[in-house]
PyMOL Python script that loads the backbone (N, CA, C, O; Angstrom):
from pymol import cmd

cmd.read_pdbstr("""\
ATOM      1  N   PRO A   1      98.154 120.068  50.942  1.00  0.00           N
ATOM      2  CA  PRO A   1      96.849 120.701  51.158  1.00  0.00           C
ATOM      3  C   PRO A   1      96.242 121.301  49.884  1.00  0.00           C
ATOM      4  O   PRO A   1      95.021 121.335  49.729  1.00  0.00           O
ATOM      5  N   GLU A   2      97.107 121.775  48.972  1.00  0.00           N
ATOM      6  CA  GLU A   2      96.587 122.387  47.738  1.00  0.00           C
ATOM      7  C   GLU A   2      95.866 121.379  46.849  1.00  0.00           C
ATOM      8  O   GLU A   2      95.061 121.761  46.000  1.00  0.00           O
ATOM      9  N   ALA A   3      96.153 120.103  47.042  1.00  0.00           N
ATOM     10  CA  ALA A   3      95.555 119.072  46.200  1.00  0.00           C
ATOM     11  C   ALA A   3      94.222 118.571  46.740  1.00  0.00           C
ATOM     12  O   ALA A   3      93.490 117.895  46.017  1.00  0.00           O
ATOM     13  N   ALA A   4      93.889 118.880  47.978  1.00  0.00           N
ATOM     14  CA  ALA A   4      92.663 118.370  48.598  1.00  0.00           C
ATOM     15  C   ALA A   4      91.440 118.725  47.766  1.00  0.00           C
ATOM     16  O   ALA A   4      91.186 119.891  47.463  1.00  0.00           O
ATOM     17  N   GLY A   5      90.691 117.693  47.406  1.00  0.00           N
ATOM     18  CA  GLY A   5      89.470 117.884  46.635  1.00  0.00           C
ATOM     19  C   GLY A   5      89.682 118.126  45.155  1.00  0.00           C
ATOM     20  O   GLY A   5      88.717 118.288  44.408  1.00  0.00           O
ATOM     21  N   GLY A   6      90.932 118.151  44.720  1.00  0.00           N
ATOM     22  CA  GLY A   6      91.224 118.406  43.316  1.00  0.00           C
ATOM     23  C   GLY A   6      91.184 117.146  42.470  1.00  0.00           C
ATOM     24  O   GLY A   6      91.281 116.035  42.990  1.00  0.00           O
ATOM     25  N   VAL A   7      91.043 117.324  41.189  1.00  0.00           N
ATOM     26  CA  VAL A   7      91.081 116.225  40.223  1.00  0.00           C
ATOM     27  C   VAL A   7      92.294 116.461  39.342  1.00  0.00           C
ATOM     28  O   VAL A   7      92.465 117.544  38.783  1.00  0.00           O
ATOM     29  N   PHE A   8      93.146 115.429  39.220  1.00  0.00           N
ATOM     30  CA  PHE A   8      94.401 115.583  38.502  1.00  0.00           C
ATOM     31  C   PHE A   8      94.589 114.479  37.477  1.00  0.00           C
ATOM     32  O   PHE A   8      94.258 113.320  37.728  1.00  0.00           O
ATOM     33  N   ASN A   9      95.128 114.853  36.307  1.00  0.00           N
ATOM     34  CA  ASN A   9      95.567 113.865  35.337  1.00  0.00           C
ATOM     35  C   ASN A   9      96.979 113.466  35.775  1.00  0.00           C
ATOM     36  O   ASN A   9      97.877 114.307  35.825  1.00  0.00           O
ATOM     37  N   ILE A  10      97.171 112.194  36.090  1.00  0.00           N
ATOM     38  CA  ILE A  10      98.496 111.751  36.522  1.00  0.00           C
ATOM     39  C   ILE A  10      99.152 110.882  35.456  1.00  0.00           C
ATOM     40  O   ILE A  10     100.105 110.154  35.731  1.00  0.00           O
ATOM     41  N   GLY A  11      98.638 110.966  34.259  1.00  0.00           N
ATOM     42  CA  GLY A  11      99.184 110.187  33.162  1.00  0.00           C
ATOM     43  C   GLY A  11     100.259 110.932  32.411  1.00  0.00           C
ATOM     44  O   GLY A  11     101.268 111.351  32.979  1.00  0.00           O
ATOM     45  N   SER A  12     100.028 111.086  31.146  1.00  0.00           N
ATOM     46  CA  SER A  12     101.013 111.689  30.257  1.00  0.00           C
ATOM     47  C   SER A  12     100.361 112.814  29.472  1.00  0.00           C
ATOM     48  O   SER A  12      99.146 112.833  29.274  1.00  0.00           O
ATOM     49  N   ASP A  13     101.179 113.737  29.037  1.00  0.00           N
ATOM     50  CA  ASP A  13     100.646 114.795  28.180  1.00  0.00           C
ATOM     51  C   ASP A  13     100.879 114.481  26.704  1.00  0.00           C
ATOM     52  O   ASP A  13     100.791 115.365  25.852  1.00  0.00           O
ATOM     53  N   VAL A  14     101.177 113.221  26.411  1.00  0.00           N
ATOM     54  CA  VAL A  14     101.375 112.777  25.029  1.00  0.00           C
ATOM     55  C   VAL A  14     100.107 112.046  24.580  1.00  0.00           C
ATOM     56  O   VAL A  14      99.832 110.948  25.062  1.00  0.00           O
ATOM     57  N   PRO A  15      99.336 112.631  23.672  1.00  0.00           N
ATOM     58  CA  PRO A  15      98.125 111.952  23.206  1.00  0.00           C
ATOM     59  C   PRO A  15      98.465 110.620  22.535  1.00  0.00           C
ATOM     60  O   PRO A  15      99.396 110.536  21.734  1.00  0.00           O
ATOM     61  N   THR A  16      97.700 109.587  22.873  1.00  0.00           N
ATOM     62  CA  THR A  16      97.896 108.254  22.304  1.00  0.00           C
ATOM     63  C   THR A  16      96.530 107.653  22.027  1.00  0.00           C
ATOM     64  O   THR A  16      95.679 107.613  22.916  1.00  0.00           O
ATOM     65  N   THR A  17      96.310 107.191  20.817  1.00  0.00           N
ATOM     66  CA  THR A  17      95.028 106.563  20.500  1.00  0.00           C
ATOM     67  C   THR A  17      95.017 105.135  21.029  1.00  0.00           C
ATOM     68  O   THR A  17      96.064 104.555  21.318  1.00  0.00           O
ATOM     69  N   VAL A  18      93.823 104.585  21.149  1.00  0.00           N
ATOM     70  CA  VAL A  18      93.691 103.197  21.583  1.00  0.00           C
ATOM     71  C   VAL A  18      94.369 102.279  20.565  1.00  0.00           C
ATOM     72  O   VAL A  18      94.983 101.281  20.942  1.00  0.00           O
ATOM     73  N   LEU A  19      94.260 102.609  19.286  1.00  0.00           N
ATOM     74  CA  LEU A  19      94.910 101.805  18.257  1.00  0.00           C
ATOM     75  C   LEU A  19      96.429 101.857  18.402  1.00  0.00           C
ATOM     76  O   LEU A  19      97.097 100.830  18.282  1.00  0.00           O
ATOM     77  N   GLU A  20      96.976 103.036  18.657  1.00  0.00           N
ATOM     78  CA  GLU A  20      98.427 103.144  18.868  1.00  0.00           C
ATOM     79  C   GLU A  20      98.858 102.317  20.078  1.00  0.00           C
ATOM     80  O   GLU A  20      99.883 101.636  20.036  1.00  0.00           O
ATOM     81  N   LEU A  21      98.072 102.378  21.155  1.00  0.00           N
ATOM     82  CA  LEU A  21      98.378 101.593  22.344  1.00  0.00           C
ATOM     83  C   LEU A  21      98.317 100.097  22.042  1.00  0.00           C
ATOM     84  O   LEU A  21      99.196  99.342  22.458  1.00  0.00           O
ATOM     85  N   ALA A  22      97.296  99.673  21.330  1.00  0.00           N
ATOM     86  CA  ALA A  22      97.168  98.262  20.958  1.00  0.00           C
ATOM     87  C   ALA A  22      98.365  97.804  20.130  1.00  0.00           C
ATOM     88  O   ALA A  22      98.894  96.714  20.346  1.00  0.00           O
ATOM     89  N   ARG A  23      98.784  98.626  19.195  1.00  0.00           N
ATOM     90  CA  ARG A  23      99.947  98.273  18.365  1.00  0.00           C
ATOM     91  C   ARG A  23     101.220  98.184  19.201  1.00  0.00           C
ATOM     92  O   ARG A  23     102.040  97.291  18.990  1.00  0.00           O
ATOM     93  N   MET A  24     101.387  99.106  20.149  1.00  0.00           N
ATOM     94  CA  MET A  24     102.576  99.080  21.012  1.00  0.00           C
ATOM     95  C   MET A  24     102.619  97.788  21.826  1.00  0.00           C
ATOM     96  O   MET A  24     103.658  97.133  21.911  1.00  0.00           O
ATOM     97  N   VAL A  25     101.475  97.428  22.426  1.00  0.00           N
ATOM     98  CA  VAL A  25     101.412  96.207  23.233  1.00  0.00           C
ATOM     99  C   VAL A  25     101.663  94.996  22.351  1.00  0.00           C
ATOM    100  O   VAL A  25     102.467  94.129  22.695  1.00  0.00           O
ATOM    101  N   ARG A  26     100.982  94.935  21.222  1.00  0.00           N
ATOM    102  CA  ARG A  26     101.167  93.805  20.303  1.00  0.00           C
ATOM    103  C   ARG A  26     102.622  93.656  19.893  1.00  0.00           C
ATOM    104  O   ARG A  26     103.160  92.550  19.917  1.00  0.00           O
ATOM    105  N   ASP A  27     103.264  94.754  19.517  1.00  0.00           N
ATOM    106  CA  ASP A  27     104.647  94.695  19.054  1.00  0.00           C
ATOM    107  C   ASP A  27     105.593  94.202  20.142  1.00  0.00           C
ATOM    108  O   ASP A  27     106.602  93.562  19.846  1.00  0.00           O
ATOM    109  N   LYS A  28     105.272  94.496  21.400  1.00  0.00           N
ATOM    110  CA  LYS A  28     106.124  94.071  22.510  1.00  0.00           C
ATOM    111  C   LYS A  28     105.851  92.631  22.947  1.00  0.00           C
ATOM    112  O   LYS A  28     106.746  91.942  23.436  1.00  0.00           O
ATOM    113  N   VAL A  29     104.600  92.182  22.762  1.00  0.00           N
ATOM    114  CA  VAL A  29     104.208  90.877  23.288  1.00  0.00           C
ATOM    115  C   VAL A  29     104.231  89.789  22.227  1.00  0.00           C
ATOM    116  O   VAL A  29     104.841  88.737  22.421  1.00  0.00           O
ATOM    117  N   GLN A  30     103.570  90.041  21.113  1.00  0.00           N
ATOM    118  CA  GLN A  30     103.489  89.035  20.041  1.00  0.00           C
ATOM    119  C   GLN A  30     103.204  89.746  18.727  1.00  0.00           C
ATOM    120  O   GLN A  30     102.047  89.897  18.334  1.00  0.00           O
ATOM    121  N   PRO A  31     104.271  90.186  18.041  1.00  0.00           N
ATOM    122  CA  PRO A  31     104.128  91.035  16.850  1.00  0.00           C
ATOM    123  C   PRO A  31     103.298  90.447  15.709  1.00  0.00           C
ATOM    124  O   PRO A  31     102.801  91.198  14.870  1.00  0.00           O
ATOM    125  N   ASP A  32     103.138  89.136  15.660  1.00  0.00           N
ATOM    126  CA  ASP A  32     102.394  88.553  14.543  1.00  0.00           C
ATOM    127  C   ASP A  32     100.883  88.503  14.794  1.00  0.00           C
ATOM    128  O   ASP A  32     100.142  88.031  13.932  1.00  0.00           O
ATOM    129  N   LEU A  33     100.415  88.971  15.941  1.00  0.00           N
ATOM    130  CA  LEU A  33      98.984  88.986  16.226  1.00  0.00           C
ATOM    131  C   LEU A  33      98.274  90.051  15.398  1.00  0.00           C
ATOM    132  O   LEU A  33      98.834  91.104  15.096  1.00  0.00           O
ATOM    133  N   ASP A  34      97.032  89.751  15.039  1.00  0.00           N
ATOM    134  CA  ASP A  34      96.195  90.740  14.375  1.00  0.00           C
ATOM    135  C   ASP A  34      95.441  91.520  15.446  1.00  0.00           C
ATOM    136  O   ASP A  34      95.096  90.973  16.493  1.00  0.00           O
ATOM    137  N   ILE A  35      95.192  92.777  15.186  1.00  0.00           N
ATOM    138  CA  ILE A  35      94.386  93.590  16.079  1.00  0.00           C
ATOM    139  C   ILE A  35      92.949  93.469  15.612  1.00  0.00           C
ATOM    140  O   ILE A  35      92.645  93.691  14.440  1.00  0.00           O
ATOM    141  N   GLU A  36      92.068  93.117  16.533  1.00  0.00           N
ATOM    142  CA  GLU A  36      90.657  92.934  16.209  1.00  0.00           C
ATOM    143  C   GLU A  36      89.873  94.179  16.616  1.00  0.00           C
ATOM    144  O   GLU A  36      89.987  94.652  17.747  1.00  0.00           O
ATOM    145  N   PHE A  37      89.097  94.691  15.707  1.00  0.00           N
ATOM    146  CA  PHE A  37      88.259  95.855  15.982  1.00  0.00           C
ATOM    147  C   PHE A  37      86.884  95.364  16.412  1.00  0.00           C
ATOM    148  O   PHE A  37      86.219  94.629  15.682  1.00  0.00           O
ATOM    149  N   VAL A  38      86.464  95.779  17.603  1.00  0.00           N
ATOM    150  CA  VAL A  38      85.197  95.340  18.175  1.00  0.00           C
ATOM    151  C   VAL A  38      84.281  96.560  18.316  1.00  0.00           C
ATOM    152  O   VAL A  38      84.697  97.581  18.864  1.00  0.00           O
ATOM    153  N   PRO A  39      83.045  96.464  17.831  1.00  0.00           N
ATOM    154  CA  PRO A  39      82.123  97.587  17.963  1.00  0.00           C
ATOM    155  C   PRO A  39      81.839  97.907  19.440  1.00  0.00           C
ATOM    156  O   PRO A  39      81.861  97.016  20.289  1.00  0.00           O
ATOM    157  N   TYR A  40      81.576  99.175  19.729  1.00  0.00           N
ATOM    158  CA  TYR A  40      81.263  99.575  21.095  1.00  0.00           C
ATOM    159  C   TYR A  40      80.106  98.763  21.667  1.00  0.00           C
ATOM    160  O   TYR A  40      80.123  98.401  22.843  1.00  0.00           O
ATOM    161  N   THR A  41      79.103  98.476  20.841  1.00  0.00           N
ATOM    162  CA  THR A  41      77.938  97.741  21.343  1.00  0.00           C
ATOM    163  C   THR A  41      78.333  96.361  21.863  1.00  0.00           C
ATOM    164  O   THR A  41      77.721  95.861  22.806  1.00  0.00           O
ATOM    165  N   VAL A  42      79.336  95.748  21.268  1.00  0.00           N
ATOM    166  CA  VAL A  42      79.814  94.447  21.725  1.00  0.00           C
ATOM    167  C   VAL A  42      80.725  94.611  22.936  1.00  0.00           C
ATOM    168  O   VAL A  42      80.583  93.894  23.926  1.00  0.00           O
ATOM    169  N   ALA A  43      81.654  95.546  22.858  1.00  0.00           N
ATOM    170  CA  ALA A  43      82.625  95.733  23.942  1.00  0.00           C
ATOM    171  C   ALA A  43      81.977  96.214  25.233  1.00  0.00           C
ATOM    172  O   ALA A  43      82.378  95.791  26.317  1.00  0.00           O
ATOM    173  N   TYR A  44      80.985  97.091  25.136  1.00  0.00           N
ATOM    174  CA  TYR A  44      80.393  97.694  26.324  1.00  0.00           C
ATOM    175  C   TYR A  44      78.969  97.242  26.590  1.00  0.00           C
ATOM    176  O   TYR A  44      78.382  97.610  27.608  1.00  0.00           O
ATOM    177  N   GLY A  45      78.407  96.448  25.686  1.00  0.00           N
ATOM    178  CA  GLY A  45      77.079  95.901  25.907  1.00  0.00           C
ATOM    179  C   GLY A  45      75.948  96.916  25.897  1.00  0.00           C
ATOM    180  O   GLY A  45      74.865  96.649  26.417  1.00  0.00           O
ATOM    181  N   SER A  46      76.191  98.056  25.319  1.00  0.00           N
ATOM    182  CA  SER A  46      75.159  99.092  25.301  1.00  0.00           C
ATOM    183  C   SER A  46      75.180  99.822  23.964  1.00  0.00           C
ATOM    184  O   SER A  46      76.229 100.295  23.528  1.00  0.00           O
ATOM    185  N   PRO A  47      74.032  99.914  23.320  1.00  0.00           N
ATOM    186  CA  PRO A  47      74.000 100.647  22.053  1.00  0.00           C
ATOM    187  C   PRO A  47      74.126 102.163  22.258  1.00  0.00           C
ATOM    188  O   PRO A  47      74.351 102.902  21.300  1.00  0.00           O
ATOM    189  N   ASP A  48      73.983 102.619  23.492  1.00  0.00           N
ATOM    190  CA  ASP A  48      74.043 104.051  23.787  1.00  0.00           C
ATOM    191  C   ASP A  48      75.431 104.527  24.196  1.00  0.00           C
ATOM    192  O   ASP A  48      75.622 105.718  24.443  1.00  0.00           O
ATOM    193  N   PHE A  49      76.412 103.613  24.273  1.00  0.00           N
ATOM    194  CA  PHE A  49      77.747 104.009  24.731  1.00  0.00           C
ATOM    195  C   PHE A  49      78.397 104.945  23.720  1.00  0.00           C
ATOM    196  O   PHE A  49      78.382 104.685  22.517  1.00  0.00           O
ATOM    197  N   GLU A  50      78.965 106.032  24.222  1.00  0.00           N
ATOM    198  CA  GLU A  50      79.723 106.953  23.371  1.00  0.00           C
ATOM    199  C   GLU A  50      81.066 107.197  24.034  1.00  0.00           C
ATOM    200  O   GLU A  50      81.142 107.352  25.253  1.00  0.00           O
ATOM    201  N   ASP A  51      82.110 107.233  23.249  1.00  0.00           N
ATOM    202  CA  ASP A  51      83.447 107.471  23.770  1.00  0.00           C
ATOM    203  C   ASP A  51      83.950 108.817  23.268  1.00  0.00           C
ATOM    204  O   ASP A  51      83.504 109.317  22.236  1.00  0.00           O
ATOM    205  N   VAL A  52      84.868 109.383  23.999  1.00  0.00           N
ATOM    206  CA  VAL A  52      85.519 110.614  23.571  1.00  0.00           C
ATOM    207  C   VAL A  52      86.440 110.252  22.404  1.00  0.00           C
ATOM    208  O   VAL A  52      87.269 109.350  22.528  1.00  0.00           O
ATOM    209  N   ARG A  53      86.304 110.926  21.309  1.00  0.00           N
ATOM    210  CA  ARG A  53      87.098 110.600  20.121  1.00  0.00           C
ATOM    211  C   ARG A  53      88.550 111.030  20.231  1.00  0.00           C
ATOM    212  O   ARG A  53      89.432 110.381  19.668  1.00  0.00           O
ATOM    213  N   ARG A  54      88.807 112.101  20.940  1.00  0.00           N
ATOM    214  CA  ARG A  54      90.183 112.585  21.060  1.00  0.00           C
ATOM    215  C   ARG A  54      90.394 113.145  22.449  1.00  0.00           C
ATOM    216  O   ARG A  54      89.661 114.027  22.898  1.00  0.00           O
ATOM    217  N   ARG A  55      91.389 112.633  23.114  1.00  0.00           N
ATOM    218  CA  ARG A  55      91.748 113.131  24.434  1.00  0.00           C
ATOM    219  C   ARG A  55      93.067 113.885  24.319  1.00  0.00           C
ATOM    220  O   ARG A  55      94.002 113.435  23.656  1.00  0.00           O
ATOM    221  N   ILE A  56      93.124 115.010  24.960  1.00  0.00           N
ATOM    222  CA  ILE A  56      94.371 115.771  24.996  1.00  0.00           C
ATOM    223  C   ILE A  56      94.747 115.940  26.469  1.00  0.00           C
ATOM    224  O   ILE A  56      94.319 116.898  27.114  1.00  0.00           O
ATOM    225  N   PRO A  57      95.540 115.018  26.997  1.00  0.00           N
ATOM    226  CA  PRO A  57      95.899 115.070  28.414  1.00  0.00           C
ATOM    227  C   PRO A  57      96.663 116.344  28.761  1.00  0.00           C
ATOM    228  O   PRO A  57      97.408 116.882  27.942  1.00  0.00           O
ATOM    229  N   ASP A  58      96.464 116.812  29.982  1.00  0.00           N
ATOM    230  CA  ASP A  58      97.141 118.012  30.462  1.00  0.00           C
ATOM    231  C   ASP A  58      97.584 117.775  31.901  1.00  0.00           C
ATOM    232  O   ASP A  58      96.744 117.586  32.781  1.00  0.00           O
ATOM    233  N   VAL A  59      98.877 117.781  32.150  1.00  0.00           N
ATOM    234  CA  VAL A  59      99.412 117.558  33.499  1.00  0.00           C
ATOM    235  C   VAL A  59      99.892 118.863  34.132  1.00  0.00           C
ATOM    236  O   VAL A  59     100.579 118.839  35.153  1.00  0.00           O
ATOM    237  N   ASP A  60      99.538 119.996  33.535  1.00  0.00           N
ATOM    238  CA  ASP A  60      99.977 121.284  34.074  1.00  0.00           C
ATOM    239  C   ASP A  60      99.486 121.521  35.500  1.00  0.00           C
ATOM    240  O   ASP A  60     100.239 122.022  36.334  1.00  0.00           O
ATOM    241  N   LYS A  61      98.235 121.168  35.789  1.00  0.00           N
ATOM    242  CA  LYS A  61      97.691 121.366  37.129  1.00  0.00           C
ATOM    243  C   LYS A  61      98.465 120.543  38.151  1.00  0.00           C
ATOM    244  O   LYS A  61      98.770 121.020  39.244  1.00  0.00           O
ATOM    245  N   LEU A  62      98.777 119.306  37.788  1.00  0.00           N
ATOM    246  CA  LEU A  62      99.562 118.446  38.680  1.00  0.00           C
ATOM    247  C   LEU A  62     100.934 119.055  38.934  1.00  0.00           C
ATOM    248  O   LEU A  62     101.372 119.153  40.080  1.00  0.00           O
ATOM    249  N   ALA A  63     101.601 119.457  37.880  1.00  0.00           N
ATOM    250  CA  ALA A  63     102.938 120.035  38.007  1.00  0.00           C
ATOM    251  C   ALA A  63     102.916 121.310  38.841  1.00  0.00           C
ATOM    252  O   ALA A  63     103.814 121.536  39.652  1.00  0.00           O
ATOM    253  N   ALA A  64     101.909 122.133  38.649  1.00  0.00           N
ATOM    254  CA  ALA A  64     101.822 123.378  39.413  1.00  0.00           C
ATOM    255  C   ALA A  64     101.551 123.115  40.887  1.00  0.00           C
ATOM    256  O   ALA A  64     102.003 123.867  41.751  1.00  0.00           O
ATOM    257  N   THR A  65     100.810 122.042  41.174  1.00  0.00           N
ATOM    258  CA  THR A  65     100.429 121.751  42.554  1.00  0.00           C
ATOM    259  C   THR A  65     101.537 121.048  43.336  1.00  0.00           C
ATOM    260  O   THR A  65     101.804 121.394  44.486  1.00  0.00           O
ATOM    261  N   ILE A  66     102.176 120.068  42.716  1.00  0.00           N
ATOM    262  CA  ILE A  66     103.186 119.291  43.461  1.00  0.00           C
ATOM    263  C   ILE A  66     104.614 119.550  43.014  1.00  0.00           C
ATOM    264  O   ILE A  66     105.563 119.029  43.599  1.00  0.00           O
ATOM    265  N   GLY A  67     104.759 120.357  41.973  1.00  0.00           N
ATOM    266  CA  GLY A  67     106.104 120.731  41.539  1.00  0.00           C
ATOM    267  C   GLY A  67     106.781 119.755  40.604  1.00  0.00           C
ATOM    268  O   GLY A  67     107.970 119.897  40.321  1.00  0.00           O
ATOM    269  N   THR A  68     106.056 118.777  40.123  1.00  0.00           N
ATOM    270  CA  THR A  68     106.618 117.821  39.176  1.00  0.00           C
ATOM    271  C   THR A  68     105.493 117.186  38.367  1.00  0.00           C
ATOM    272  O   THR A  68     104.322 117.275  38.734  1.00  0.00           O
ATOM    273  N   ALA A  69     105.857 116.555  37.281  1.00  0.00           N
ATOM    274  CA  ALA A  69     104.899 115.851  36.424  1.00  0.00           C
ATOM    275  C   ALA A  69     105.468 114.465  36.134  1.00  0.00           C
ATOM    276  O   ALA A  69     106.665 114.237  36.307  1.00  0.00           O
ATOM    277  N   PRO A  70     104.618 113.544  35.696  1.00  0.00           N
ATOM    278  CA  PRO A  70     105.104 112.198  35.376  1.00  0.00           C
ATOM    279  C   PRO A  70     106.259 112.251  34.377  1.00  0.00           C
ATOM    280  O   PRO A  70     106.247 113.040  33.432  1.00  0.00           O
ATOM    281  N   ARG A  71     107.262 111.391  34.605  1.00  0.00           N
ATOM    282  CA  ARG A  71     108.434 111.371  33.721  1.00  0.00           C
ATOM    283  C   ARG A  71     108.644 110.018  33.039  1.00  0.00           C
ATOM    284  O   ARG A  71     109.476 109.902  32.140  1.00  0.00           O
ATOM    285  N   THR A  72     107.902 109.007  33.458  1.00  0.00           N
ATOM    286  CA  THR A  72     108.056 107.682  32.864  1.00  0.00           C
ATOM    287  C   THR A  72     107.244 107.619  31.580  1.00  0.00           C
ATOM    288  O   THR A  72     106.056 107.942  31.574  1.00  0.00           O
ATOM    289  N   SER A  73     107.885 107.201  30.492  1.00  0.00           N
ATOM    290  CA  SER A  73     107.196 107.150  29.200  1.00  0.00           C
ATOM    291  C   SER A  73     106.241 105.958  29.139  1.00  0.00           C
ATOM    292  O   SER A  73     106.389 104.992  29.887  1.00  0.00           O
ATOM    293  N   LEU A  74     105.276 106.040  28.250  1.00  0.00           N
ATOM    294  CA  LEU A  74     104.356 104.929  28.040  1.00  0.00           C
ATOM    295  C   LEU A  74     105.120 103.674  27.644  1.00  0.00           C
ATOM    296  O   LEU A  74     104.781 102.576  28.087  1.00  0.00           O
ATOM    297  N   ASP A  75     106.125 103.823  26.831  1.00  0.00           N
ATOM    298  CA  ASP A  75     106.947 102.692  26.405  1.00  0.00           C
ATOM    299  C   ASP A  75     107.585 101.996  27.620  1.00  0.00           C
ATOM    300  O   ASP A  75     107.580 100.769  27.709  1.00  0.00           O
ATOM    301  N   GLU A  76     108.127 102.783  28.542  1.00  0.00           N
ATOM    302  CA  GLU A  76     108.741 102.221  29.754  1.00  0.00           C
ATOM    303  C   GLU A  76     107.696 101.555  30.643  1.00  0.00           C
ATOM    304  O   GLU A  76     107.946 100.492  31.212  1.00  0.00           O
ATOM    305  N   ILE A  77     106.538 102.173  30.760  1.00  0.00           N
ATOM    306  CA  ILE A  77     105.471 101.597  31.578  1.00  0.00           C
ATOM    307  C   ILE A  77     105.021 100.266  31.006  1.00  0.00           C
ATOM    308  O   ILE A  77     104.831  99.304  31.751  1.00  0.00           O
ATOM    309  N   LEU A  78     104.847 100.196  29.688  1.00  0.00           N
ATOM    310  CA  LEU A  78     104.454  98.931  29.059  1.00  0.00           C
ATOM    311  C   LEU A  78     105.500  97.854  29.303  1.00  0.00           C
ATOM    312  O   LEU A  78     105.148  96.714  29.604  1.00  0.00           O
ATOM    313  N   ASP A  79     106.777  98.195  29.180  1.00  0.00           N
ATOM    314  CA  ASP A  79     107.838  97.225  29.456  1.00  0.00           C
ATOM    315  C   ASP A  79     107.737  96.707  30.880  1.00  0.00           C
ATOM    316  O   ASP A  79     107.852  95.504  31.113  1.00  0.00           O
ATOM    317  N   ASP A  80     107.520  97.609  31.838  1.00  0.00           N
ATOM    318  CA  ASP A  80     107.414  97.210  33.241  1.00  0.00           C
ATOM    319  C   ASP A  80     106.208  96.308  33.485  1.00  0.00           C
ATOM    320  O   ASP A  80     106.326  95.295  34.174  1.00  0.00           O
ATOM    321  N   VAL A  81     105.055  96.661  32.933  1.00  0.00           N
ATOM    322  CA  VAL A  81     103.836  95.870  33.138  1.00  0.00           C
ATOM    323  C   VAL A  81     103.977  94.496  32.490  1.00  0.00           C
ATOM    324  O   VAL A  81     103.602  93.487  33.086  1.00  0.00           O
ATOM    325  N   ILE A  82     104.509  94.454  31.289  1.00  0.00           N
ATOM    326  CA  ILE A  82     104.688  93.168  30.598  1.00  0.00           C
ATOM    327  C   ILE A  82     105.667  92.286  31.363  1.00  0.00           C
ATOM    328  O   ILE A  82     105.424  91.091  31.527  1.00  0.00           O
ATOM    329  N   ARG A  83     106.759  92.859  31.827  1.00  0.00           N
ATOM    330  CA  ARG A  83     107.729  92.095  32.616  1.00  0.00           C
ATOM    331  C   ARG A  83     107.067  91.558  33.893  1.00  0.00           C
ATOM    332  O   ARG A  83     107.245  90.389  34.237  1.00  0.00           O
ATOM    333  N   TRP A  84     106.313  92.398  34.586  1.00  0.00           N
ATOM    334  CA  TRP A  84     105.636  92.003  35.812  1.00  0.00           C
ATOM    335  C   TRP A  84     104.643  90.868  35.554  1.00  0.00           C
ATOM    336  O   TRP A  84     104.601  89.899  36.313  1.00  0.00           O
ATOM    337  N   LYS A  85     103.840  90.981  34.484  1.00  0.00           N
ATOM    338  CA  LYS A  85     102.866  89.936  34.155  1.00  0.00           C
ATOM    339  C   LYS A  85     103.560  88.629  33.787  1.00  0.00           C
ATOM    340  O   LYS A  85     103.103  87.553  34.174  1.00  0.00           O
ATOM    341  N   ARG A  86     104.643  88.714  33.053  1.00  0.00           N
ATOM    342  CA  ARG A  86     105.360  87.492  32.688  1.00  0.00           C
ATOM    343  C   ARG A  86     105.963  86.828  33.918  1.00  0.00           C
ATOM    344  O   ARG A  86     105.936  85.603  34.042  1.00  0.00           O
ATOM    345  N   GLU A  87     106.507  87.634  34.829  1.00  0.00           N
ATOM    346  CA  GLU A  87     107.085  87.094  36.050  1.00  0.00           C
ATOM    347  C   GLU A  87     106.009  86.468  36.940  1.00  0.00           C
ATOM    348  O   GLU A  87     106.237  85.417  37.541  1.00  0.00           O
ATOM    349  N   SER A  88     104.846  87.104  37.027  1.00  0.00           N
ATOM    350  CA  SER A  88     103.783  86.587  37.886  1.00  0.00           C
ATOM    351  C   SER A  88     103.156  85.339  37.292  1.00  0.00           C
ATOM    352  O   SER A  88     102.567  84.542  38.023  1.00  0.00           O
ATOM    353  N   ALA A  89     103.269  85.148  35.970  1.00  0.00           N
ATOM    354  CA  ALA A  89     102.727  83.969  35.317  1.00  0.00           C
ATOM    355  C   ALA A  89     103.732  82.826  35.289  1.00  0.00           C
ATOM    356  O   ALA A  89     103.394  81.712  34.887  1.00  0.00           O
ATOM    357  N   SER A  90     104.967  83.093  35.715  1.00  0.00           N
ATOM    358  CA  SER A  90     106.021  82.083  35.680  1.00  0.00           C
ATOM    359  C   SER A  90     105.698  80.940  36.630  1.00  0.00           C
ATOM    360  O   SER A  90     105.250  81.180  37.751  1.00  0.00           O
ATOM    361  N   PRO A  91     105.919  79.686  36.196  1.00  0.00           N
ATOM    362  CA  PRO A  91     105.654  78.530  37.070  1.00  0.00           C
ATOM    363  C   PRO A  91     106.555  78.505  38.309  1.00  0.00           C
ATOM    364  O   PRO A  91     106.265  77.790  39.268  1.00  0.00           O
ATOM    365  N   ASP A  92     107.639  79.276  38.296  1.00  0.00           N
ATOM    366  CA  ASP A  92     108.540  79.316  39.448  1.00  0.00           C
ATOM    367  C   ASP A  92     107.952  80.114  40.608  1.00  0.00           C
ATOM    368  O   ASP A  92     108.475  80.066  41.722  1.00  0.00           O
ATOM    369  N   ARG A  93     106.900  80.828  40.361  1.00  0.00           N
ATOM    370  CA  ARG A  93     106.336  81.711  41.395  1.00  0.00           C
ATOM    371  C   ARG A  93     105.235  81.062  42.152  1.00  0.00           C
ATOM    372  O   ARG A  93     104.661  81.674  43.052  1.00  0.00           O
TER     373      ARG A  93
END
""", "prot")
cmd.dss("prot")
cmd.show_as("cartoon", "prot")
cmd.util.cbc("prot")
cmd.orient("prot")
């Protein structure tokens, strides 16, 4: 009941840039790939798009409300997602 109507960050309290995330995925999937930088106007199709430059996640509200916070690391999540995608793309499926 304490969570009704609330907004919660259910991610991680470890700040990670998009570039760091891209490098992590690349290193796990195909380390020799180059990372391509795409302007916001191309990626989002709008010259008015603005992104938050720095996010500082906070899971304190979640932990206080339900008594726990996420414990799976981004590294573990990426491994799970990559494994799942590879399995779903397998011709045996």
